[in-house]
N, C-alpha and C positions, 0 to 999 in steps of 0.2 A: 505493500499499499503506500502510495506516495506521501511524503511529508513536505510537499512544496510549500513556499513562501510567495505570497503573490502582493505585489506593491505597486505603486505608481509614482511617477514625479508630480509633486503637489501641483505646481501651475497648469498641468494638463486639466485641471479641472475648470481652467478658464478658458474663455475663446480667446485665439491668438489673432492677431493681423496678418495680411500678407504684405508683400513690398509693393503691392499696385493698390489695395484697398485697405485704407486705414479705418474705416468705419467698421469692421467685422469686431472689433474689441469693445467699440461702444454700443452698438446694437447688441450685443453679447450680453452685455452688465456685466464687466469683470468685477471680480470680487477680491477681497483683499486677503491676506494670508489665513487670519484666524477663520473667515467665512469659508475658505478652502478646505481647511483642516475638518471644521462642522461639516461640511458637505461630505467628504470622504468617510467619516466616523458614522454618520447617518446610513450612508449608503452598506455599510458592513462587509464589503467585499476585499477590500485590501487590509493587511494587517499594518503595512509599512510605508512610509514616506520619505521620497527623495527631495531635497531643498538646494535651489541654488543661492549662494550667497549674494544677498542682495542689501546693498547700503542706500537705497532710495530712502526718502523720507516715508514717516508711517504711514501717511495718507494713501501712498503709492505703491509701498512695498508688496511684493508677492513671494518673499524669501524670507530668510533667515541671517541674522546679524548680531554682532554683540551687545545691541541696544533691545533687542526684542527678544533674544533667546528663552529668558525665561518664561515670556508670555506664551511663546510657541511651545517650548515644553509642557507646562500646564496644560495647553489646549489639546496636547497630542495625549497626554496622560487621562484627560477627562474624556476622550474619546476612544480610549484601547486603542491607541495608534503607537509605532515606534518610530523613530528616526532612524533611517537604513544610510543615509547618505548625504554629504555637503559637497557641492560644487563650487569652487572658486571661479569668477567670471573672467576669464582669460580670453573672451572672444569681443566683448562689446566696447571696449576702450580703445580712443584713438593712439593711445600709448602702446597697444600690442597689435597695433595694423601691420606691422612686418616681423611678427613673431614674439614668443614670450620666453621660454626657458632655453629654446633655440635660436634665438634673435642675434644677428651680427653684433649688436651694440651692448657692450657690458652692463651698463646702466639699466637698461630694457630686461635684460636677464636677470639680474639683482630684483628690481621691482616685483617681476614674476614670481621667483622664489620667495619674495618676502610675502606674496599673495596668497602662494599656496601655505605657506607657514601660516599665516592668519586664518586661513580656512580650516586647517588642522587642529588650532587652538580652540576655534569654535565648534569645531567636531567633538573635541572633547570636553567641552562645556556642556553642550547640549546631550550627549551621549550618544553619538554617531561612532562607529566603529569605522567609519570608510569615507575616503574623500575621492571623489571622481574628476579626474582631469582630461577636459576636451581640449585639445591643443588646435582648434579651428584655423589661428591664424599663422601657424607654424606652417609653412612650405613656400611654394614659389609660383610666379605666373610666367616668367619669362627666362628664356636659357641665358647662360653667362651672369646669372645675377648671386648665385649660392654655391659656398664652397659647402658641397654635401658631407664630405667625413666632419668638418669642423661643426657643422649644426647635428650632426649626430651626436658628437661627442660632447658639447656643449648640453644635449638633452640627457646624456647619461650623467654628466656632473650635477646637473641641477636635480636630477630624480633620487640621486645617492643623497644630496645634501638633505633633500626635503626628508627623504626616508629615515636618515639618521637622525633629525630634529625630533622626532617622534616615533619611536618603532612600534608602538602601540596602536597607532593608527594604519590602516590599510592605505595605500595608493594604489588606484587601478587608471591606465590612461586608455582612450576610447579611441582605437582607430578609425579613420574615414578617408576613402580614396582621394576626394576632391570636395571641394566648398565649406567655406568661402574661397580658399584658394585654389588655382587650378590643379596642383598638384601638393598634397599634404605629407608634411615628414613623417609623420606616425600614420600611415596608409592602409596597413593589412594587418589580418592578424600574424601572418607568418613574420613580418617583418619587426610587429611588437613583440614577439616571442624573442626575436634576435637581440632585440634593444635589452629586454627584460633579462636574459642571460647575463648581457655585460654590466648593467644596473648591479646586477648580484646582491640583492636585498630581499630579506624573507618577506615584507610588508609592502613590496611593489609586485603588481600583478595586471592583471588585463580586465577591463569591461568592454564584452561584446555586444555593441547594438548591431541587431540582427540586420536592419534595414540596410547600416552601412555595408555590412558583407554582403548582402544580396546585391547591391550595385558595385561592388568590387569583384564579383562573380566568384567568390568564395563559398565553400560548400560548408553550410552552417554546422552540420553533423561533424564532418571533419575538423573544423576549427576547434569546435568543442572538445572533441578527442586530444588532438595535439595540446591545447591548451592545459587540459589536465595531465597529461603526459610530462608536461614539463615541470612537475612536482605542484600541482594542483593550483595554478597560476591565473584560472578561471574565477575571478573575484567577485563577479557582478555581471547583470545581464539587462539589456534594453530591449524590450520587445515591442515591436510594429510590424509594418508590413510596406512593401513598396513594388511597381513593376521593374525594378532591376535597371532603373535608368535615371532614377534621381532618389532623393532623402526624401520622400513624401511624407513620412511618418503616418502612416494610413492605420486604420483599425486592424489590431492583431489577426493575423490567418485569413485576411479577406483575399489574398491573391496566393499564397504558396500555402500548399497544405501537406504533401507527402515530404518535403523538405521540413517543415517544421516537426513534423511526426518523428523523422528520424533523428532530428536535433533532440526531441525530448527524450528519445532512448538513448542516447549518448549521453546526455546529462543523469540520467538514470544510472546508466553502466558504468559511469567514472564517479559516480558517488558525488556530484556536485550538490552542495548544501547551502549555495548562497540564495540571493531574491531572484525571481523572475519579476522585474518591474517595467510597467509600460511607460514608453516614451511616445507620446502620440502628439501631433498638430491636428486639433478638431476643427477646422477650418469652418466647415459647413454643416456638421453632425453636432446633435447636443454632445458637450464635454462628459458630462457623468455618466451619460446612456453609453458612450463609445467605450469609456473605461470599464463599466460593466458589461459589457458585451465581450471585451477584450480578457477580463478575469474569467468569465464563465469557458470562453473557446480555452484557455491554457488549463482550465481545470478538465475540460473535457479530453483534452490531449493526454493530461495525466492519468483520467480514468480510463481510458481506451487502451493504455499501454498496462493499467492493473486487468484490465478484462482479458487483453489476448494474452499478456504475459510475456516476461522478458524471455523465458525458454524458447517460446516462439519464435519471436523477433529474431533471436540469437541464430536461431535455425535457419532462416531466410537468410539471414547474411551470410551464413555459412554455404548454403548451395548456392546463393549468386545468381537464381535464374529470375530473370526481370520479370518475364511474362507469368510464371506462377505466382511470383510475390503480387503483380496486378491484379490477378484473380483473387487472390487471397484478402486483398484490401477492400476489392469490390464486394465480395461478399460480406465482410466484416462490415463495412461501413452502410452499404445500401441494402444489405439483407438479400441479395439476389445474386 
């Protein structure tokens, strides 16, 4: 029986805007952080919430910071929820437009490291065991603009310094092939695992955002298996879906079915014990309803594996007969 832990990024309970139509958020009646926590609590499906570190004024804040963390913690406790992750905002400041821990400018690298340390301090205060690092601005857009080995080495040095700052806080970086940069420095699971080896710290690992991996054309099940093979270096998961061409952050399992089912098999096979956390941009669908449906789909995958049994799925892999496998899944799913 699965003991899966389901979660969501808290601001996913809001309507987002897109870069063309800024009225979405207004018409969607965006809520502040304590309202979002209450919404998640009343829904009763997620057990954990992730937060961005947001130092906006209280009247616009949808994250956690050094000023509001006690209120956030109290609201979580009142709603029976855990804080499972804090993410420093390494992507929206103009200061980080040309990179963070891998920036060519030493001052920028220090500012980024200081922000990561600040997020780790905040995580320790609010009771989060994990800090998620998405280096969206680290990469390049044009040829002959980047010293690739140096950028790689700066990232190793930065992650080592952050890891040593507080070994009790896990750090997971989140690869993405591109966007907003044309090429991301930390782009794939395989490249991330190589960097994690070089960082060589027990508290440094990986967050797989399945949407990023889908449009990087990496196999989800294989990515899980290899990450866990590296010494349980898969720390966290962000769950969504897309058409393997862009980071659409669509409702989970709305496109890829068997890919996710195989991924869930490998999560069970490798004894993954972390959270399965939804990361959705609900532009035109009701946010709370989209999250609820995503959680129910994840539950359904776990329940299907319980019903089929790991032994049977292992037998399918061992036999390796694609036609027989499709016959089996058709009969199980559609009962015909």
